Structure formats: C-alpha cells, structure tokens
C-alpha positions as CSV (number, residue, x, y, z in Angstrom):
1,M,104.9,56.2,123.8
2,N,108.1,56.9,125.9
3,N,109.1,60.4,126.9
4,Y,112.1,60.4,124.5
5,V,109.7,60.1,121.4
6,K,107.5,62.7,123.0
7,R,110.2,65.2,123.3
8,I,111.1,64.5,119.6
9,I,107.6,65.0,118.3
10,L,107.1,68.2,120.6
11,T,110.4,69.8,119.2
12,F,109.3,69.0,115.6
13,L,106.0,70.6,116.0
14,I,107.4,73.8,117.5
15,L,110.1,74.0,114.7
16,T,107.2,73.5,112.1
17,T,105.0,76.2,113.8
18,T,107.9,78.8,113.9
19,I,108.8,78.2,110.2
20,L,105.1,78.5,109.2
21,L,104.7,81.8,111.3
22,V,108.1,83.3,109.5
23,A,106.7,82.2,106.1
24,C,103.5,83.8,106.6
25,Q,104.8,87.1,107.8
26,N,107.7,87.3,105.2
27,G,106.5,85.2,102.3
28,N,105.9,88.3,100.1
29,G,108.7,90.4,101.6
30,E,106.4,92.5,103.7
31,N,104.2,92.1,107.0
32,N,100.6,93.1,107.3
33,N,101.5,96.8,107.3
34,G,103.6,96.5,104.3
35,N,106.7,98.2,106.0
36,D,109.0,95.7,107.3
37,K,111.4,96.1,104.4
38,Y,111.1,99.9,103.8
39,N,114.5,101.8,104.1
40,L,112.8,105.3,104.2
41,E,110.6,106.3,107.1
42,P,107.5,108.1,106.5
43,A,107.1,111.6,107.8
44,P,104.9,111.9,111.0
45,G,101.4,112.8,110.4
46,C,101.3,112.1,106.8
47,L,97.7,110.4,106.5
48,V,98.8,108.2,103.3
49,P,102.3,107.3,104.3
50,Y,102.8,104.6,101.3
51,L,101.8,104.3,97.6
52,D,102.0,101.5,95.3
53,G,105.6,101.2,93.6
54,G,107.7,101.7,96.7
55,W,106.8,105.3,97.3
56,V,107.1,106.9,100.9
57,C,105.8,110.0,102.1
58,T,108.7,111.6,103.6
59,W,107.5,115.3,103.7
60,A,103.9,116.4,104.3
61,D,101.6,119.1,105.8
62,E,98.1,117.9,106.5
63,F,97.3,121.3,108.1
64,K,96.3,120.0,111.4
65,L,97.7,122.7,113.5
66,D,96.0,126.1,114.3
67,Q,98.4,128.1,112.2
68,V,100.7,127.8,109.3
69,D,103.6,125.6,110.4
70,P,106.8,127.6,110.7
71,F,108.9,124.6,110.5
72,K,107.6,123.7,107.0
73,W,106.8,127.1,105.5
74,N,108.2,130.6,105.1
75,F,106.3,133.7,104.4
76,E,107.3,136.1,101.8
77,I,106.5,139.7,102.6
78,N,106.6,142.1,99.7
79,D,104.8,144.2,97.3
80,S,107.5,143.5,94.4
81,G,104.7,142.4,92.0
82,G,106.2,138.9,91.5
83,G,108.2,140.0,88.5
84,N,104.8,140.0,86.6
85,N,103.3,143.5,87.7
86,E,100.9,141.9,90.3
87,L,98.9,144.3,92.4
88,Q,98.9,142.5,95.7
89,Y,100.9,143.2,99.0
90,Y,101.8,139.8,100.5
91,I,101.4,139.5,104.3
92,K,101.0,137.0,106.8
93,D,97.5,137.7,108.1
94,N,95.9,136.4,104.8
95,A,96.8,132.6,105.3
96,I,95.1,131.0,108.0
97,V,94.7,127.3,109.0
98,K,91.2,126.1,110.2
99,D,89.5,122.5,110.4
100,G,92.5,121.1,108.4
101,I,92.5,123.4,105.5
102,L,94.9,126.1,104.6
103,T,93.1,129.1,103.2
104,I,94.8,132.0,101.5
105,T,92.5,135.0,101.1
106,G,92.7,137.7,98.6
107,K,91.2,140.9,99.9
108,H,90.6,144.3,98.2
109,E,91.9,146.7,100.9
110,T,94.6,149.3,101.2
111,F,97.9,148.2,102.8
112,R,100.8,150.4,102.4
113,T,101.6,150.6,98.8
114,R,98.9,148.3,97.5
115,Q,95.0,148.0,97.3
116,Y,95.0,144.4,97.5
117,T,96.6,141.9,100.0
118,S,97.3,138.1,99.8
119,S,99.8,135.6,101.0
120,R,102.5,133.5,99.4
121,I,104.3,130.8,101.4
122,T,107.3,128.5,100.3
123,T,109.1,125.4,101.6
124,H,112.6,127.0,100.8
125,R,115.3,125.2,103.0
126,K,112.5,123.5,104.8
127,G,111.3,121.3,102.2
128,D,113.6,121.0,99.2
129,F,113.0,118.3,96.6
130,R,114.8,116.5,94.0
131,Y,112.9,113.8,92.0
132,G,109.8,112.0,93.4
133,R,105.9,112.7,93.6
134,I,104.3,115.9,95.0
135,Q,100.5,115.9,95.6
136,I,98.6,118.9,96.5
137,R,94.8,118.8,96.9
138,A,93.3,122.3,96.5
139,K,90.4,124.5,95.4
140,N,90.8,127.6,93.3
141,P,89.5,130.9,93.9
142,V,86.5,132.5,92.1
143,G,86.9,136.1,90.5
144,R,88.4,137.9,87.4
145,G,91.7,138.9,88.5
146,T,92.8,136.2,90.7
147,W,95.9,134.2,89.8
148,P,96.6,131.2,92.3
149,A,99.6,129.1,91.6
150,I,101.1,126.0,92.8
151,W,104.6,125.9,91.5
152,M,108.4,125.3,92.1
153,M,111.6,127.2,91.9
154,P,115.3,126.1,92.3
155,T,116.6,126.0,95.8
156,R,120.1,127.2,94.6
157,S,120.0,128.1,91.1
158,I,123.0,126.4,90.2
159,Y,122.6,127.3,86.4
160,G,122.0,131.0,86.9
161,G,119.0,133.2,87.6
162,W,115.5,132.8,86.0
163,P,114.9,131.3,83.6
164,R,118.3,129.5,83.6
165,S,117.8,127.3,86.5
166,G,114.1,126.4,85.5
167,E,110.5,126.9,86.7
168,I,108.0,124.1,87.3
169,D,104.3,125.3,87.3
170,I,102.3,122.3,88.7
171,M,99.0,124.1,88.4
172,E,98.2,127.9,87.5
173,Y,94.7,129.3,87.1
174,V,93.7,132.8,86.0
175,G,90.3,134.1,87.1
176,Y,89.1,135.4,83.9
177,D,89.3,132.1,82.2
178,P,87.7,129.7,85.0
179,S,87.1,126.8,82.9
180,K,90.9,126.1,82.4
181,I,94.0,125.1,84.4
182,H,97.5,125.4,83.1
183,T,100.9,123.4,83.6
184,T,104.1,124.9,82.2
185,I,108.0,124.7,82.5
186,H,110.3,127.7,81.9
187,T,114.0,127.2,81.1
188,A,116.8,129.1,79.3
189,K,115.6,127.6,75.8
190,F,111.8,127.3,76.6
191,N,110.1,130.2,78.3
192,H,107.4,132.7,78.0
193,K,109.7,135.7,77.3
194,L,110.9,133.9,74.3
195,G,107.4,132.5,73.5
196,T,109.0,129.1,73.5
197,Q,107.5,127.8,76.9
198,I,106.2,124.2,77.1
199,G,102.9,123.6,78.6
200,K,99.3,122.5,78.4
201,S,96.1,124.2,79.2
202,M,93.1,121.8,80.4
203,T,89.4,122.4,80.5
204,M,88.0,121.6,84.0
205,N,86.0,123.4,86.6
206,S,88.7,123.9,89.4
207,T,86.6,126.2,91.7
208,N,83.5,124.1,92.6
209,D,85.4,121.3,94.4
210,F,89.0,120.2,95.3
211,H,91.2,118.4,93.1
212,V,94.6,116.6,93.5
213,Y,97.4,118.1,91.5
214,E,100.4,116.0,91.2
215,L,103.8,116.3,89.6
216,E,105.9,113.0,89.3
217,W,109.4,113.8,88.6
218,N,112.1,111.5,87.3
219,P,115.4,112.0,85.8
220,G,114.8,113.7,82.4
221,E,111.0,113.4,82.7
222,L,108.1,115.5,84.3
223,I,104.7,113.8,84.5
224,W,101.6,116.0,85.5
225,K,98.4,114.3,86.8
226,V,95.0,115.7,88.0
227,D,92.9,113.5,90.3
228,G,95.2,110.6,89.4
229,K,94.9,110.9,85.6
230,Q,97.9,111.8,83.6
231,V,97.4,115.2,81.7
232,F,100.8,116.1,80.3
233,N,104.4,114.9,80.4
234,I,107.8,116.2,79.2
235,V,111.0,114.0,78.5
236,Y,114.4,115.4,77.7
237,N,115.5,114.7,74.4
238,A,119.3,114.8,74.0
239,K,119.3,114.6,70.1
240,L,117.0,117.4,69.5
241,N,118.6,119.7,72.0
242,D,122.3,118.8,71.3
243,D,123.0,122.4,70.2
244,V,122.8,123.6,73.9
245,P,124.0,122.5,77.3
246,Y,121.5,120.0,78.7
247,W,120.4,122.4,81.4
248,E,119.4,124.9,79.0
249,A,116.5,122.6,78.0
250,H,116.1,120.7,81.1
251,P,117.7,122.0,84.3
252,F,115.6,119.7,86.4
253,D,118.3,117.8,88.1
254,Q,118.7,119.9,91.0
255,E,116.6,120.5,94.2
256,F,113.5,122.8,94.0
257,Y,111.2,124.0,96.6
258,L,107.6,124.5,96.6
259,I,105.5,127.8,96.4
260,L,101.6,128.4,97.1
261,N,100.3,131.9,96.3
262,L,97.3,133.8,95.2
263,A,98.3,136.7,93.2
264,I,96.0,139.6,92.2
265,G,96.1,141.1,88.6
266,G,99.4,141.1,86.7
267,D,100.4,140.6,83.2
268,W,98.5,137.5,83.0
269,G,96.1,137.3,85.9
270,G,95.1,141.0,85.4
271,A,94.9,140.7,81.5
272,K,91.3,141.4,81.6
273,G,91.2,143.5,84.6
274,V,90.2,142.9,88.3
275,D,86.5,142.6,89.5
276,N,86.6,144.2,92.9
277,K,83.1,142.7,93.6
278,A,84.7,139.1,93.8
279,F,86.6,139.9,97.0
280,P,87.3,138.5,99.4
281,T,88.1,135.3,97.4
282,Y,89.9,132.2,98.8
283,F,92.5,129.5,97.6
284,Q,92.2,126.4,99.8
285,I,94.6,123.8,100.3
286,D,93.8,120.5,102.0
287,Y,97.1,118.7,102.1
288,V,100.7,118.9,100.5
289,R,102.5,115.5,100.5
290,Y,105.9,114.7,99.0
291,Y,106.8,111.0,98.1
292,Q,110.2,109.5,97.5
293,R,110.8,106.1,95.7
294,D,112.5,103.6,98.0
295,F,114.8,102.3,95.4
296,E,116.5,99.8,97.6
297,K,113.0,97.8,98.2
298,V,111.7,98.0,94.7
299,D,114.9,98.3,92.0
300,K,115.9,94.8,91.2
301,K,117.4,95.2,87.9
302,A,120.5,96.9,86.4
303,P,120.2,99.4,83.7
304,T,120.5,98.4,80.0
305,K,123.5,99.4,78.1
306,V,124.0,102.5,76.2
307,E,124.3,101.2,72.7
308,Y,124.9,104.4,70.7
309,I,127.0,107.6,71.3
310,Y,126.9,110.7,69.1
311,K,129.0,114.0,68.5
312,S,126.9,116.9,69.3
313,R,126.5,120.2,67.3
314,L,127.7,121.9,70.7
315,A,131.4,122.1,70.9
316,N,133.3,119.4,72.7
317,T,130.1,117.7,73.4
318,I,128.7,114.3,73.1
319,H,125.2,112.6,73.7
320,W,123.7,109.2,73.8
321,D,120.6,107.2,73.7
322,K,118.9,106.9,77.2
323,A,119.4,103.8,79.0
324,T,116.4,102.0,80.5
325,D,116.1,100.7,84.2
326,D,113.0,99.4,85.9
327,Y,113.1,102.4,88.3
328,G,115.2,104.9,86.4
329,V,119.0,105.8,85.9
330,S,120.6,108.1,88.5
331,H,123.6,109.1,86.4
332,Y,126.1,108.1,83.8
333,K,129.7,107.4,84.2
334,I,131.8,108.7,81.4
335,L,135.3,106.8,80.5
336,V,138.0,108.3,78.6
337,D,140.5,105.4,77.3
338,G,139.2,103.2,80.0
339,E,139.6,105.7,82.9
340,E,136.6,107.1,84.7
341,F,136.6,110.9,83.7
342,G,133.2,112.4,84.8
343,K,129.6,111.8,85.3
344,A,126.4,113.2,83.8
345,N,123.0,113.3,85.2
346,L,121.5,113.2,81.8
347,Q,122.4,111.9,78.3
348,Q,124.8,114.7,77.5
349,F,128.4,115.5,78.5
350,T,130.7,118.4,77.7
351,F,134.6,117.7,78.1
352,K,136.6,120.2,79.8
353,N,140.2,120.1,81.0
354,L,140.8,117.5,78.2
355,D,143.7,118.2,75.9
356,P,143.1,118.2,72.3
357,G,143.5,114.8,70.7
358,D,141.9,111.5,69.9
359,Y,140.3,109.3,72.6
360,M,138.1,106.2,73.0
361,I,134.9,107.1,75.1
362,E,132.6,104.6,77.0
363,I,129.6,105.2,79.2
364,I,128.0,103.1,82.0
365,A,124.6,103.6,83.4
366,V,124.1,103.5,87.0
367,D,120.7,103.3,88.8
368,F,119.7,104.6,92.3
369,T,120.8,101.5,94.2
370,G,124.3,101.6,92.6
371,K,123.8,98.7,90.1
372,E,125.8,99.3,86.8
373,S,125.0,98.6,83.3
374,E,127.5,96.8,80.9
375,I,130.0,99.1,79.4
376,S,128.8,100.6,76.3
377,P,130.7,100.1,72.8
378,K,133.6,102.4,72.4
379,F,133.2,105.7,70.6
380,Q,136.0,107.3,68.8
381,Y,136.2,111.1,69.8
382,K,138.2,114.0,68.7
383,Q,138.8,116.9,71.3
384,Q,139.2,120.1,69.6
C-alpha cells in the first residue's frame, strides 16, 4: 500500500472518529452532565441544580453558613402582631443556622412589650420571584399556640394593599390542631375577612419529620405539593370571574417574595390559648430552592389559537378561552382593527383610552420564547 493511500485512509478514520465523538456527546442535545444547552445558570451551592422538565435552580439557600445569610434574607424586628393579634416580639437572636439547618425558636420570655420571642425572615428585594417552583424542606414545631408559616407576599403590591395584591400560603400550621397543615390564597375577591378564601387543609404529621412543601406557579395556575405529591391547585377562570378585574380574583402575575416565620398566639394560632410548657419550641428548615423553567431549552411548540372571545359583565371588558402551549402562555396581544393595542397576562382585557364605537378585536397568544399563535377569529366589540 503506497503512502498516498495510507494518508487517505488515515484521514477518513480521523474524520469518522470525530463525527462519532460529536454524535455521542450531542445526540440527545445534552452531554453527560445535562447542561450543555441550558441558557440559565444554576445558583452556586444549590445541591439539586436541575429538575426534569427544564427546571434550573436559580436561587437557593442550603444553610451551609454559620448564620442567616444577610445577602439572601432580611430580619423583621417588631411587635406589631402580624396583623393577627400575635403575641411574639420578632428579634434576630431566635434564628440560628447550625449543621445545615435553619432553626427558628419560639421562646416564652419577656422582651420589651412582649412575653414571647421568635423570628421572621424574608427574601424581599433579595429573592423576588415570578412563576417557577419553590421547594422548602421543613419540620414544624410542637405546642398549642404555635403558628409557623411558609408564605409569599407581593414585592411591590401593584394592585394595592392587602389583600388586593394577593397572598400565597404555601404551608401553615397551628399547634392546637397538630395533625393538619393548610394551603391558602388571599385576594380582593377571595380572602378570610370575607369568608371567601380558597384553600385546603390536609391531614398529616408534620412535626415528627421533615417534609418538602412545594409551590409550582404558572400563569393563571398555582399547584401545591407535599413530598412531591400534588395536594391542591387553583386555576384562574375568566368566565366565572368576568364581573371583576382579573387581579381581584388572581393577582399572581407579579413578583412575590418568601417569608418564613414562627408566630405565637394570634387570632388563629392562639384560638385555643398558648401552652407555656411547650416552650422553647422549634421551626426547622433544611433548604429553600427556587427553580425557573429554561423555556429556550424545552419549549418547542407555538401556542394554540384563541378560538372564542366574549363580552364580560365588567364594563368595557372582554375575556376569552385560554390558549394552550407545551410550556405555558406568557401573555396575549390584543389587536383592535388589525393594530396592536395592548397586552394581557391572563385571559381578560379592559379597554381604556378607546373612543366609543364599534371595533374588530383579535387576539394572539405568545409563549415564553416569543412564539406566537395564529390570530384568533375576529370579535365585533362595542366600546361604551
């Protein structure tokens, strides 16, 4: 075999090997660590950086420091009673980190104006979230009069003060009823002051071991899970709520921050008194993780077309059937006589700054990668 032929064979072998190596690495779109095509970077230190379905851990606290991380958490220091006539004074000293666990301790002790102390920490302006999955592994305290909570409040309250801008209770527990936990939302239309709050109570033992409490939050939908199992969900229904602006029923299209606290007494926690023999008592948290969906990685399809548009009972307002998408609709474009007029995060739109008259309305659904649906059928609309 002459040298020329040898060189041709050698070149062919090198090219073939290179192609095989590339195919082995990229044949499924990912290399061995599953990260070569993610567009989001996981948060440093998150022990589970990826979940199936394109979820990336972009904010986390595994509580590996020797103190509450000041770059992730704020302390609330007050004796205001949390708006619920609670009995504790919130101070810093009652939240400690040791052996990878955050412990919030409720104590029966005199501090200034109160006979009990505890701690309350928030991620406000240090961890503000809109859509995604939040997982908290926690163990509840023991004792009548305790009232721990894992919950969320709006960062900017764009629809007004409580309850207009909403509240999401991922997990609440009251010590006088230790066999149950509770999940709830509060909005302008649905809240406990009106007796219309929406939620669910579940029977489980949350004091003998740690459990993972999770909220999966999508546009127009909230899903609660415990230890990976769905226990409750809420879906915004535009037709059933067409008498009010969408945010009065479902204001959960804005940023919220997380709150961890252990209240003592109060309207609910203290409804059957406080057992002073139960103190000190401990609310323990193993980790907090927030996951964002990497839509660019997983979203392959455009949303379906909006088929039906309706006139709402609310003045100068329309609503429509929800479009579907493989990973959710980001927003809707509203067209008036063929020109883009505005957008809506959910399936309702109120026309403002539109002169009285007759118009043709069309809607386009847009997903989180910018892919658009076909234009809806035209809807004849009269502005009053």
